C-alpha positions as CSV (number, residue, x, y, z in Angstrom):
1,X,4.4,-14.7,15.1
2,X,7.1,-17.0,13.7
3,X,7.5,-18.4,17.2
4,X,4.0,-19.9,16.9
5,X,5.1,-22.2,14.0
6,X,5.9,-25.0,16.5
7,X,2.8,-24.5,18.6
8,X,-0.1,-26.9,18.8
9,X,-1.8,-27.1,15.4
10,X,-5.2,-28.6,16.1
11,X,-8.2,-27.8,18.2
12,X,-9.4,-30.7,20.3
13,X,-7.4,-34.0,20.6
14,X,-3.7,-33.4,20.3
15,X,-2.2,-34.6,17.0
16,X,1.4,-35.4,16.8
17,X,2.9,-33.4,13.9
18,X,6.6,-33.2,13.3
19,X,8.2,-29.8,13.7
20,X,9.4,-29.7,10.0
21,X,5.8,-30.2,8.9
22,X,4.6,-27.5,11.1
23,X,7.2,-25.1,9.8
24,X,6.4,-25.9,6.2
25,X,2.7,-25.4,6.8
26,X,3.4,-22.0,8.6
27,X,5.7,-20.8,5.8
28,X,3.1,-21.7,3.1
29,X,0.4,-19.8,5.1
30,X,2.5,-16.6,4.8
31,X,2.0,-16.6,1.1
32,X,-1.7,-15.9,1.6
33,X,-1.0,-12.3,2.6
34,X,1.4,-9.7,1.2
35,X,4.9,-9.3,2.9
36,X,3.9,-5.9,4.1
37,X,0.8,-7.3,5.9
38,X,2.9,-10.0,7.5
39,X,5.4,-7.5,8.7
40,X,2.6,-5.4,10.2
41,X,1.1,-8.5,11.8
42,X,4.4,-9.5,13.4
43,X,4.9,-6.0,14.8
44,X,1.3,-6.0,16.2
45,X,1.8,-9.5,17.7
46,X,5.0,-8.5,19.4
47,X,3.3,-5.4,20.9
48,X,0.5,-7.6,22.3
49,X,2.8,-10.2,23.8
50,X,4.9,-7.4,25.5
51,X,1.7,-5.8,26.9
52,X,0.5,-9.2,28.2
53,X,3.9,-9.8,29.9
54,X,3.5,-6.5,31.7
55,X,0.1,-7.3,33.1
56,X,0.9,-10.3,33.5
57,X,-1.7,-12.3,31.6
58,X,-1.5,-15.1,29.0
59,X,-1.0,-14.0,25.4
60,X,-1.8,-17.3,23.8
61,X,-4.4,-18.5,24.2
62,X,-5.6,-15.1,25.3
63,X,-8.9,-14.6,27.1
64,X,-11.4,-12.4,25.2
65,X,-11.4,-10.0,28.2
66,X,-7.6,-9.6,27.8
67,X,-7.9,-8.7,24.1
68,X,-10.7,-6.2,24.9
69,X,-8.6,-4.6,27.6
70,X,-5.7,-4.4,25.0
71,X,-8.1,-2.5,22.7
72,X,-8.7,0.0,25.5
73,X,-4.9,0.3,26.0
74,X,-4.4,1.0,22.3
75,X,-7.1,3.7,22.4
76,X,-5.3,5.4,25.3
77,X,-2.1,5.4,23.3
78,X,-3.9,7.4,20.5
79,X,-3.8,4.7,17.8
80,X,-6.2,5.0,15.0
81,X,-9.2,2.7,14.5
82,X,-7.7,1.0,11.5
83,X,-4.5,0.2,13.3
84,X,-6.3,-1.2,16.3
85,X,-8.5,-3.4,14.1
86,X,-5.4,-4.7,12.3
87,X,-3.8,-5.5,15.7
88,X,-6.8,-7.6,16.6
89,X,-6.6,-9.3,13.2
90,X,-3.0,-10.1,13.9
91,X,-3.8,-11.6,17.3
92,X,-6.6,-13.7,15.8
93,X,-4.3,-14.9,13.1
94,X,-1.6,-15.9,15.6
95,X,-4.2,-17.9,17.6
96,X,-5.5,-19.7,14.5
97,X,-2.0,-20.5,13.5
98,X,-1.4,-22.1,16.9
99,X,-4.7,-24.0,16.8
100,X,-6.8,-21.8,19.1
101,X,-10.1,-20.1,18.5
102,X,-9.5,-16.5,17.3
103,X,-10.4,-13.9,20.0
104,X,-11.5,-11.4,17.3
105,X,-14.6,-13.6,16.6
106,X,-15.9,-13.5,20.2
107,X,-18.7,-11.2,21.1
108,X,-16.7,-9.5,23.9
109,X,-14.0,-8.4,21.4
110,X,-16.4,-7.5,18.7
111,X,-18.3,-5.3,21.1
112,X,-15.1,-3.7,22.2
113,X,-14.2,-3.0,18.6
114,X,-17.6,-1.5,18.0
115,X,-17.2,0.7,21.0
116,X,-13.8,1.8,19.9
117,X,-15.1,2.8,16.4
118,X,-17.9,4.8,18.0
119,X,-15.5,6.5,20.3
120,X,-12.6,7.5,18.1
121,X,-14.3,7.3,14.7
122,X,-13.0,5.6,11.5
123,X,-12.3,8.5,9.3
124,X,-8.8,8.1,7.7
125,X,-6.4,10.9,7.0
126,X,-6.2,11.3,3.3
127,X,-2.8,12.2,1.8
128,X,-2.7,14.9,-0.9
129,X,-3.0,13.8,-4.5
130,X,-0.1,14.6,-6.8
131,X,-2.3,15.9,-9.6
132,X,-1.0,16.6,-13.1
133,X,0.0,20.2,-12.4
134,X,1.9,19.2,-9.2
135,X,3.7,16.3,-11.0
136,X,4.7,18.7,-13.8
137,X,6.2,21.1,-11.1
138,X,8.1,18.1,-9.5
139,X,9.4,16.9,-12.9
140,X,10.9,20.3,-13.6
141,X,13.1,19.9,-10.5
142,X,14.6,16.6,-11.5
143,X,18.3,17.2,-12.3
144,X,19.8,16.0,-15.6
145,X,21.8,13.2,-13.8
146,X,21.3,9.4,-13.8
147,X,19.5,9.7,-10.5
148,X,17.4,12.6,-11.8
149,X,16.4,10.6,-14.8
150,X,15.3,7.7,-12.6
151,X,13.3,10.1,-10.4
152,X,11.6,11.7,-13.4
153,X,10.7,8.2,-14.7
154,X,9.3,7.1,-11.4
155,X,7.2,10.2,-10.9
156,X,5.8,10.4,-14.4
157,X,5.1,6.7,-14.9
158,X,3.8,6.2,-11.4
159,X,1.3,9.0,-12.1
160,X,0.4,7.9,-15.7
161,X,-0.4,4.4,-14.6
162,X,-2.0,5.2,-11.2
163,X,0.5,2.8,-9.8
164,X,0.9,1.7,-6.2
165,X,4.4,2.1,-5.0
166,X,4.8,-1.7,-4.6
167,X,3.8,-2.2,-8.2
168,X,6.3,0.4,-9.4
169,X,9.3,-1.2,-7.7
170,X,8.3,-4.6,-9.1
171,X,8.1,-3.6,-12.7
172,X,10.4,-5.4,-15.1
173,X,11.6,-4.3,-18.5
174,X,9.6,-7.1,-20.2
175,X,6.4,-5.8,-18.6
176,X,6.5,-2.7,-20.7
177,X,5.6,-3.3,-24.4
178,X,5.8,-0.1,-26.5
179,X,3.2,0.5,-29.1
180,X,2.1,3.5,-31.2
181,X,1.1,6.4,-29.0
182,X,2.0,4.7,-25.7
183,X,2.7,1.3,-24.2
184,X,1.0,-1.7,-22.8
185,X,2.1,-2.4,-19.2
186,X,1.6,-5.7,-17.4
187,X,1.3,-5.6,-13.6
188,X,2.1,-9.1,-12.5
189,X,0.9,-8.8,-8.9
190,X,-0.8,-6.1,-6.9
191,X,-2.7,-5.5,-3.7
192,X,-5.9,-6.5,-5.4
193,X,-4.3,-9.4,-7.3
194,X,-2.4,-11.4,-4.6
195,X,-2.7,-14.6,-6.7
196,X,-0.7,-13.0,-9.5
197,X,-3.2,-13.4,-12.3
198,X,-1.8,-10.2,-13.8
199,X,-3.4,-7.0,-15.0
200,X,-2.7,-5.0,-18.1
201,X,-3.1,-1.3,-18.6
202,X,-2.4,1.2,-21.3
203,X,0.0,4.1,-20.7
204,X,-0.4,7.2,-22.8
205,X,2.8,9.0,-23.8
206,X,1.1,12.4,-24.1
207,X,3.0,15.6,-24.9
208,X,3.3,17.1,-21.4
209,X,4.6,14.5,-18.9
210,X,6.0,12.0,-21.4
211,X,6.4,9.1,-19.0
212,X,7.5,6.5,-21.5
213,X,10.3,8.7,-22.9
214,X,11.4,9.3,-19.3
215,X,11.6,5.6,-18.6
216,X,13.6,5.0,-21.8
217,X,16.0,7.8,-20.9
218,X,16.5,6.3,-17.5
219,X,17.1,2.8,-18.7
220,X,19.6,4.0,-21.3
221,X,21.5,6.1,-18.8
222,X,21.6,3.3,-16.3
223,X,22.4,0.6,-18.8
224,X,19.3,-1.4,-17.9
225,X,18.2,-3.9,-20.6
226,X,16.3,-6.5,-18.6
227,X,15.2,-7.2,-15.1
228,X,13.8,-4.7,-12.6
229,X,13.3,-1.2,-14.1
230,X,13.7,1.0,-11.0
231,X,16.8,0.4,-8.9
232,X,18.8,1.9,-6.1
233,X,21.9,3.9,-7.1
234,X,25.2,4.4,-5.4
235,X,26.7,8.0,-5.2
236,X,28.8,6.9,-8.2
237,X,25.7,5.9,-10.2
238,X,26.2,2.2,-9.8
239,X,23.0,0.0,-9.8
240,X,22.4,-1.5,-6.3
241,X,19.3,-3.6,-6.9
242,X,15.6,-3.1,-6.5
243,X,14.2,-0.1,-4.7
244,X,11.9,-0.5,-1.7
245,X,8.3,0.8,-1.7
246,X,9.3,3.1,1.2
247,X,12.0,4.7,-1.0
248,X,9.3,5.7,-3.5
249,X,7.3,7.4,-0.8
250,X,10.3,9.3,0.4
251,X,11.1,10.4,-3.2
252,X,7.6,11.8,-3.6
253,X,7.7,13.6,-0.3
254,X,11.1,15.2,-1.2
255,X,10.1,16.4,-4.6
256,X,6.8,17.8,-3.2
257,X,8.8,19.8,-0.7
258,X,11.2,21.0,-3.4
259,X,8.2,22.2,-5.3
260,X,7.1,24.3,-2.4
261,X,4.4,21.9,-1.2
262,X,4.0,20.4,2.3
263,X,5.9,17.2,1.9
264,X,4.3,15.6,4.9
265,X,1.0,15.7,3.1
266,X,2.2,13.4,0.3
267,X,2.9,9.7,0.3
268,X,3.5,6.8,-2.1
269,X,-0.2,6.8,-2.7
270,X,-0.2,10.4,-4.0
271,X,0.7,9.4,-7.5
272,X,-2.2,7.0,-7.8
273,X,-4.6,9.4,-6.1
274,X,-3.3,12.2,-8.3
275,X,-4.1,10.4,-11.6
276,X,-7.6,9.5,-10.3
277,X,-8.2,13.1,-9.1
278,X,-6.9,14.6,-12.3
279,X,-9.1,12.3,-14.4
280,X,-12.2,13.3,-12.3
281,X,-11.4,17.0,-12.5
282,X,-11.2,16.6,-16.3
283,X,-14.7,15.2,-16.3
284,X,-13.8,11.6,-17.2
285,X,-16.2,8.7,-16.3
286,X,-15.3,6.7,-13.3
287,X,-15.4,3.5,-15.3
288,X,-12.8,4.8,-17.7
289,X,-10.6,5.9,-14.9
290,X,-10.9,2.5,-13.3
291,X,-9.5,0.9,-16.4
292,X,-6.2,2.5,-15.5
293,X,-6.5,2.5,-11.7
294,X,-7.8,-1.1,-11.6
295,X,-10.2,-0.4,-8.7
296,X,-12.5,-3.4,-8.1
297,X,-15.0,-1.3,-6.2
298,X,-16.4,1.7,-8.1
299,X,-17.7,2.9,-4.7
300,X,-14.2,3.5,-3.6
301,X,-13.3,5.2,-6.8
302,X,-16.4,7.4,-6.7
303,X,-15.1,8.7,-3.4
304,X,-12.1,10.3,-5.1
305,X,-14.3,11.6,-7.9
306,X,-16.8,13.1,-5.4
307,X,-14.0,14.9,-3.4
308,X,-12.5,16.4,-6.5
309,X,-15.9,17.7,-7.7
310,X,-17.3,19.0,-4.4
311,X,-17.6,22.6,-5.7
312,X,-18.2,21.8,-9.4
313,X,-21.8,22.6,-10.5
314,X,-22.6,23.3,-6.8
315,X,-26.3,23.8,-6.2
316,X,-25.6,27.1,-4.5
317,X,-23.7,28.6,-7.5
318,X,-26.8,30.5,-8.7
319,X,-27.7,32.2,-5.4
320,X,-24.6,32.4,-3.2
């Protein structure tokens, strides 16, 4: 999509805009979405351009019929509804950036998307939640090494704060303020706070998982006194800079497998889902759970609560 930065930037009469102004405008637009979304959009756009070249048809501006046909091609490849919808969003974004009307808003493409959803469904595959018991089993497998201390801190704090993996790897020492019985943690930017207004949550130390003690042990062992909390390590234990969100997901999968679980069923989201599920299983109110998970939509949160309580107080308990 970066190649579109020098494309025509207005609909209607041509306006002469210097290339450096176009590039500056394009660069600023990228700040409207997360880096992960932009990476996905670029990948989707490249796939669409490559497909158009094979037909051959024009990729920009693309005819609505071309985009509708691309949806059918993606369905044949077995892509999920959410992935196909994101591709269309990427194509529309590229067109708007180049000064063209977005194909995704046309009736032809909207009908194609509706047909796609009816055909393949929109149910997403849920990854397994790393509940308190599972986290406890994983923590028991963390070795008493610098890397092991880091892994223990990531697993326990990630669970205790219902963190997204991107939030975990962005945490800085100054974001964690210790207080009696726990800590106040500031999340400077998140998926639901792209403008960086900041969100503050309370982390309970507890007596079982002890996330804050684990974080302090890791920072002490690694010699971290400021800056990013969770960092990559060399084989010799040297700090190599911030971890990637993907590295957190791999870490969770690996420890789940070591604990005798199916690692493929776990992901970076498992820590967050695990806290929410554990809270629901313990009978806590969704609103109280949301104070930690920071869900803006209680309907989304209630979905977790409902799944965790499917057999609790079941109406068939008295006669089945």
